[in-house]
C-alpha positions as CSV (number, residue, x, y, z in Angstrom):
1,M,0.0,0.0,0.0
2,R,1.3,3.5,-0.9
3,I,2.1,5.8,2.0
4,P,0.3,9.2,1.7
5,G,2.8,11.9,0.6
6,T,4.9,9.5,-1.5
7,Y,4.8,8.8,-5.2
8,H,2.8,6.0,-7.1
9,V,5.9,4.3,-8.4
10,A,4.3,1.1,-9.5
11,A,1.5,2.9,-11.3
12,T,3.9,5.3,-12.9
13,V,6.1,2.5,-14.2
14,G,3.1,0.9,-15.8
15,I,2.0,4.2,-17.4
16,V,5.5,5.0,-18.7
17,L,6.0,1.5,-20.2
18,I,2.6,1.6,-22.0
19,L,3.3,5.1,-23.3
20,E,6.7,4.1,-24.5
21,L,5.2,1.2,-26.4
22,L,2.5,3.5,-27.9
23,S,5.2,6.0,-28.9
24,A,7.2,3.3,-30.7
25,V,4.0,2.2,-32.5
26,F,3.2,5.9,-33.4
27,W,6.6,6.6,-34.9
28,A,6.8,3.3,-36.8
29,G,3.3,3.8,-38.1
30,S,4.0,7.4,-39.1
31,W,7.1,6.3,-41.0
32,W,5.2,3.6,-42.8
33,L,2.3,5.9,-43.7
34,L,4.5,8.7,-44.9
35,D,6.6,6.3,-47.0
36,Q,3.6,4.6,-48.6
37,E,1.2,7.6,-49.0
38,V,3.3,10.8,-49.3
39,Q,5.1,11.5,-52.6
40,A,8.9,11.6,-52.5
41,F,9.1,11.3,-48.7
42,R,12.6,10.8,-47.3
43,L,14.9,11.8,-44.4
44,E,17.9,13.8,-45.3
45,R,19.9,12.5,-42.2
46,P,18.2,9.2,-41.2
47,D,21.2,8.2,-39.1
48,L,20.2,10.8,-36.5
49,L,17.1,8.8,-35.7
50,I,19.2,6.8,-33.4
51,G,18.7,9.8,-31.0
52,L,15.2,8.4,-30.4
53,L,16.8,5.8,-28.1
54,I,17.8,8.6,-25.8
55,G,14.1,8.8,-24.8
56,L,14.2,5.2,-23.5
57,L,17.3,6.1,-21.4
58,L,15.5,9.2,-20.0
59,A,12.5,7.0,-19.1
60,L,14.7,4.6,-17.2
61,I,16.5,7.5,-15.4
62,F,13.1,9.1,-14.5
63,L,11.8,5.9,-13.0
64,L,14.9,5.3,-11.0
65,D,14.9,8.9,-9.7
66,L,11.2,8.6,-8.7
67,A,12.0,5.4,-6.8
68,W,15.0,7.1,-5.1
69,R,12.7,10.1,-4.1
70,N,10.2,7.7,-2.6
71,R,12.8,6.0,-0.5
72,A,14.2,9.3,0.7
73,L,10.6,10.5,1.7
74,K,10.0,7.3,3.7
75,R,13.2,7.9,5.6
76,F,12.3,11.6,6.1
77,A,9.2,11.1,8.3
78,A,6.8,8.5,9.7
79,A,3.9,7.4,7.6
80,G,1.3,9.2,9.7
81,T,3.0,12.6,9.4
82,L,4.5,12.5,5.9
83,A,1.4,13.7,4.1
84,R,1.1,16.8,6.4
85,M,4.9,17.6,6.1
86,V,5.0,17.4,2.3
87,P,1.5,18.2,1.1
88,G,2.6,19.6,-2.2
89,N,3.8,16.4,-3.8
90,S,1.9,15.6,-7.0
91,N,2.6,12.3,-8.7
92,L,0.5,13.4,-11.7
93,R,2.4,16.7,-12.3
94,V,5.8,15.0,-12.0
95,L,4.7,12.3,-14.6
96,V,3.1,14.8,-17.0
97,K,6.2,17.1,-16.8
98,F,8.5,14.2,-17.7
99,L,6.3,13.0,-20.5
100,L,6.1,16.4,-22.1
101,L,9.9,16.9,-22.0
102,R,10.6,13.3,-23.1
103,H,8.3,13.4,-26.2
104,A,9.5,16.9,-27.0
105,L,12.9,15.4,-27.4
106,S,11.5,12.8,-29.9
107,F,9.9,15.4,-32.1
108,I,13.1,17.5,-32.1
109,V,15.2,14.4,-33.0
110,V,12.9,13.7,-35.9
111,A,13.2,17.4,-37.0
112,A,17.0,17.1,-36.9
113,A,16.8,14.0,-39.2
114,G,15.4,16.3,-41.9
115,P,12.1,15.0,-43.1
116,Q,11.4,16.0,-46.7
117,F,8.4,15.4,-48.9
118,G,7.0,17.1,-52.0
119,T,9.3,18.1,-54.8
120,R,9.9,21.2,-56.9
121,L,11.8,21.8,-60.1
122,A,14.7,24.3,-59.9
123,E,16.9,25.6,-62.7
124,V,20.6,25.8,-61.9
125,R,23.2,27.6,-64.0
126,S,26.4,25.6,-63.9
127,E,29.9,27.2,-63.8
128,G,33.1,25.3,-63.5
129,I,36.0,23.7,-65.3
130,D,36.6,20.7,-67.5
131,L,38.6,17.9,-65.8
132,V,39.8,14.5,-67.0
133,V,41.2,12.0,-64.5
134,A,43.5,9.3,-65.8
135,I,43.6,6.3,-63.5
136,D,46.4,3.6,-63.6
137,V,44.8,0.1,-63.6
138,S,48.0,-1.9,-64.1
139,N,48.7,-4.9,-61.9
140,S,51.1,-2.9,-59.7
141,M,48.1,-1.0,-58.4
142,E,47.1,-4.1,-56.5
143,C,50.1,-3.5,-54.2
144,E,49.0,-3.1,-50.5
145,D,51.6,-0.6,-49.4
146,L,48.5,1.7,-49.2
147,R,45.6,0.2,-47.4
148,P,43.6,-1.6,-48.5
149,S,45.4,-1.3,-51.8
150,R,46.7,1.3,-54.3
151,M,43.7,0.6,-56.5
152,E,41.2,1.1,-53.7
153,A,43.0,4.2,-52.5
154,A,42.8,5.6,-56.1
155,R,39.1,4.8,-56.3
156,R,38.5,6.5,-52.9
157,S,40.3,9.6,-54.0
158,M,38.1,9.7,-57.1
159,E,35.0,9.4,-55.0
160,Q,36.1,12.4,-52.9
161,L,36.7,14.4,-56.1
162,I,33.3,13.6,-57.5
163,D,31.6,14.6,-54.3
164,K,33.5,18.0,-54.4
165,L,32.5,18.8,-58.0
166,R,30.4,22.0,-58.1
167,G,29.3,22.7,-61.7
168,D,32.5,21.1,-63.1
169,R,32.5,18.5,-65.8
170,L,34.5,15.3,-65.4
171,G,35.8,12.6,-67.7
172,I,37.7,9.4,-66.8
173,V,40.5,7.7,-68.7
174,V,41.9,4.3,-67.6
175,F,45.3,3.1,-68.7
176,A,47.9,0.3,-68.3
177,G,49.8,-0.6,-71.4
178,E,47.1,1.2,-73.4
179,A,44.7,4.0,-72.6
180,F,40.9,4.0,-73.0
181,V,38.2,6.5,-72.3
182,Q,36.1,5.1,-69.5
183,L,33.7,8.1,-69.3
184,P,33.4,11.0,-71.7
185,I,33.4,14.5,-70.2
186,T,30.0,15.0,-68.4
187,A,28.4,17.0,-65.7
188,D,26.5,14.0,-64.4
189,R,28.0,13.0,-61.1
190,S,25.8,9.9,-60.8
191,A,27.1,8.6,-64.1
192,A,30.7,9.3,-62.9
193,K,30.2,7.3,-59.8
194,L,28.6,4.5,-61.7
195,F,31.5,4.3,-64.2
196,L,34.0,4.6,-61.4
197,N,32.6,1.4,-59.8
198,A,33.7,-0.5,-62.9
199,V,37.3,0.6,-62.7
200,N,39.7,-2.1,-61.6
201,T,42.9,-3.8,-62.7
202,N,41.0,-5.9,-65.2
203,S,39.8,-2.8,-67.1
204,V,42.7,-2.9,-69.6
205,G,44.1,-6.2,-71.0
206,T,47.5,-5.0,-72.0
207,Q,49.8,-4.6,-69.0
208,G,52.3,-1.7,-68.5
209,T,52.0,1.9,-67.5
210,A,51.6,4.2,-70.6
211,I,51.3,7.5,-68.8
212,G,52.1,9.5,-71.9
213,A,49.3,7.8,-73.9
214,A,46.9,8.5,-71.1
215,I,47.8,12.2,-71.0
216,D,47.5,12.5,-74.8
217,L,44.1,10.7,-74.8
218,A,42.9,12.9,-71.9
219,R,44.0,16.0,-73.8
220,E,42.1,14.9,-76.9
221,S,39.0,14.3,-74.8
222,F,38.5,18.0,-74.3
223,E,36.2,19.8,-76.7
224,K,38.5,22.2,-78.5
225,D,35.9,24.9,-79.2
226,V,34.6,25.0,-75.6
227,P,36.2,27.9,-73.6
228,G,37.3,27.7,-70.0
229,S,39.9,26.2,-67.9
230,K,41.0,22.5,-68.4
231,A,43.0,20.2,-66.2
232,I,44.2,16.6,-66.1
233,I,44.9,14.6,-63.0
234,V,47.0,11.4,-63.4
235,I,46.6,8.9,-60.5
236,T,49.4,6.3,-60.8
237,D,52.3,4.6,-59.1
238,G,54.5,5.6,-62.1
239,E,56.0,2.2,-62.6
240,N,57.0,0.6,-66.0
241,H,57.4,4.0,-67.8
242,E,57.0,3.1,-71.5
243,D,56.6,6.4,-73.4
244,D,57.4,10.1,-73.2
245,A,55.0,11.1,-70.4
246,E,56.9,14.3,-69.7
247,G,56.6,15.3,-73.3
248,A,52.9,14.6,-73.3
249,A,52.5,16.8,-70.2
250,R,54.5,19.5,-71.8
251,A,52.2,19.4,-74.9
252,A,49.2,19.6,-72.7
253,A,50.5,22.6,-70.9
254,E,51.2,24.3,-74.2
255,A,47.5,23.7,-75.1
256,G,46.5,25.5,-71.9
257,I,45.8,22.3,-69.9
258,V,47.2,21.9,-66.4
259,V,48.5,18.4,-65.6
260,H,48.5,17.3,-61.9
261,T,49.8,14.0,-60.6
262,I,49.0,11.9,-57.6
263,G,51.5,9.3,-56.5
264,M,49.9,6.0,-55.3
265,G,52.2,4.0,-53.1
266,T,55.4,4.4,-51.1
267,P,59.1,4.6,-52.2
268,E,59.7,1.4,-50.2
269,G,56.9,-0.3,-52.0
270,G,55.6,-3.8,-51.4
271,P,55.0,-7.2,-53.0
272,L,52.1,-7.8,-55.5
273,P,49.5,-10.2,-54.1
274,V,48.1,-13.1,-56.0
275,R,44.5,-13.7,-55.2
276,R,42.2,-16.7,-55.7
277,N,38.5,-16.3,-54.8
278,G,39.3,-13.0,-53.1
279,Q,41.9,-14.5,-50.9
280,V,45.7,-13.8,-51.1
281,T,47.4,-17.0,-51.9
282,G,50.9,-15.7,-52.5
283,F,52.9,-13.0,-54.2
284,R,54.0,-12.4,-57.8
285,K,57.5,-13.6,-58.7
286,D,59.8,-13.0,-61.6
287,Q,61.4,-15.6,-63.9
288,N,64.1,-16.2,-61.3
289,G,61.6,-16.9,-58.6
290,T,62.2,-13.6,-56.8
291,T,59.3,-11.8,-55.3
292,V,58.4,-8.8,-57.3
293,V,58.4,-5.5,-55.3
294,S,56.5,-2.5,-56.7
295,R,57.7,0.9,-55.7
296,L,56.4,4.4,-56.3
297,N,58.4,6.3,-58.9
298,E,58.0,9.7,-57.3
299,P,60.8,11.6,-59.1
300,M,59.2,10.9,-62.5
301,L,55.7,12.0,-61.3
302,Q,57.2,15.2,-60.0
303,R,58.8,15.9,-63.4
304,I,55.5,15.2,-65.2
305,A,53.7,17.7,-62.9
306,A,56.4,20.3,-63.4
307,E,56.2,19.9,-67.2
308,G,52.4,20.2,-67.0
309,K,52.5,23.3,-64.9
310,G,50.7,21.4,-62.2
311,M,51.1,20.0,-58.7
312,Y,52.4,16.6,-57.5
313,V,50.8,15.1,-54.4
314,R,51.6,11.8,-52.7
315,A,48.6,9.8,-51.4
316,T,48.8,8.0,-48.1
317,S,46.6,5.4,-46.4
318,T,44.8,8.2,-44.5
319,S,44.8,11.0,-47.1
320,S,44.3,10.8,-50.9
321,G,45.8,14.3,-51.4
322,M,42.8,15.2,-53.4
323,E,41.9,18.1,-51.1
324,Q,45.1,20.0,-52.1
325,L,44.4,19.5,-55.8
326,V,40.7,20.6,-55.5
327,A,41.9,23.8,-53.7
328,D,44.2,24.4,-56.6
329,L,41.5,23.7,-59.2
330,R,39.2,26.2,-57.5
331,S,41.8,28.9,-58.3
332,L,41.3,28.3,-62.0
333,D,38.9,30.5,-64.0
334,T,35.5,29.0,-64.3
335,T,33.1,29.4,-67.2
336,E,29.4,28.7,-67.6
337,K,28.7,25.1,-68.6
338,G,25.0,25.7,-69.3
339,S,21.9,25.3,-67.1
340,F,19.9,22.3,-66.2
341,M,16.7,21.4,-64.3
342,Y,16.9,19.3,-61.2
343,T,14.3,18.0,-58.7
344,S,14.8,19.1,-55.1
345,H,12.9,17.9,-52.0
346,E,11.0,20.4,-49.8
347,D,12.2,20.5,-46.2
348,Q,9.4,19.8,-43.7
349,F,11.4,19.8,-40.4
350,Q,9.5,22.9,-39.1
351,Y,6.4,20.8,-38.2
352,P,8.0,18.3,-35.8
353,L,10.3,21.0,-34.6
354,G,7.3,23.3,-33.7
355,I,5.6,20.5,-31.9
356,G,8.8,19.6,-30.0
357,I,9.2,23.3,-28.9
358,L,5.6,23.6,-27.7
359,L,5.9,20.4,-25.7
360,A,9.2,21.5,-24.2
361,L,7.8,24.9,-23.2
362,A,4.7,23.2,-21.7
363,G,6.9,20.8,-19.7
364,L,9.3,23.5,-18.5
365,G,6.4,25.7,-17.4
366,L,4.7,23.0,-15.5
367,G,5.6,22.8,-11.8
368,E,6.0,19.5,-10.0
369,R,4.0,20.6,-6.9
370,R,0.3,21.1,-6.5
371,H,-1.3,24.5,-6.5
372,W,-1.3,26.3,-3.0
373,R,-5.1,25.9,-2.8
374,D,-4.8,22.1,-3.3
375,Q,-2.0,22.1,-0.7
376,W,-4.2,24.0,1.8
377,T,-7.1,21.6,1.3
378,T,-4.8,18.7,1.7
379,V,-3.4,20.0,5.0
380,K,-6.9,20.7,6.4
381,L,-8.1,17.3,5.4
């Protein structure tokens, strides 16, 4: 039996658990309904919904705190006098105040997740530069002196570049012993990412590292009658140099095209793994049975960048070096590349945010003790 003047802990636990279950059903049902019935519904930052779990933690803390208060009250005075000594205790007000603040947090978390629905067409005028990236796909790019491999590090640097494009147009050339156009110059970033996923060491059958041929092909990929700045980025370890890469970079610079290089690997290098079913079963060996070690040819890449009036950057396992090159590309003169229509989602965060603020204000404005008239009546009774 509850002692007068204390809190209804058992009843409060039951109410809180029921409301938590109803809250979970409400949010799950709301998600399903919006996803099924509302056009183009999405969350811009869905990972933030994990913040809803904080509400469960707050509920546990609240119930433990209420039990601790009850225990302290029972120690404070005898059962017969407790109600007269603390007449203002209100279990209902304490519970309602908690529920208002707890569910205000849920609505604010949902608002932070960025709910969006409804779309609108917007016209964007695109300004930028034309850029061609030449990626080495020779076997030496399988070397693991960069983690997880030079090839994966090169692909990661390309992904970072694509994400940073703002109105620029991009083309992709792959090369080993020969060079091929993987993606013609385009402003479509989605297409660039799609074609990038297909880039690997099997993309070119002829082995080698024809950097000069890649630079020449990249230079020919630019539309000659289109004004604006142009640049080439060569991503390679620089091994097995077969042609006049420095001369190709010089010819590109004379045509007004800047040539940058990114070195993939380390000067110390590493062995080339042999894989079977995705597992490393050994390392490549030469005709004498000696393990082949692939090393970064840094001096040559520095000379190519110098002839191309560009910058050389060495990639590491933690940094692709693309940030430095993007900063340099941003210094080039941009020209208008046309305009295009795109579909944008309308932000609707203001609705859950408004509800959350109203609930929070109501909770903060609600006291935990009964009104003085209620207290006086309680004392007299």
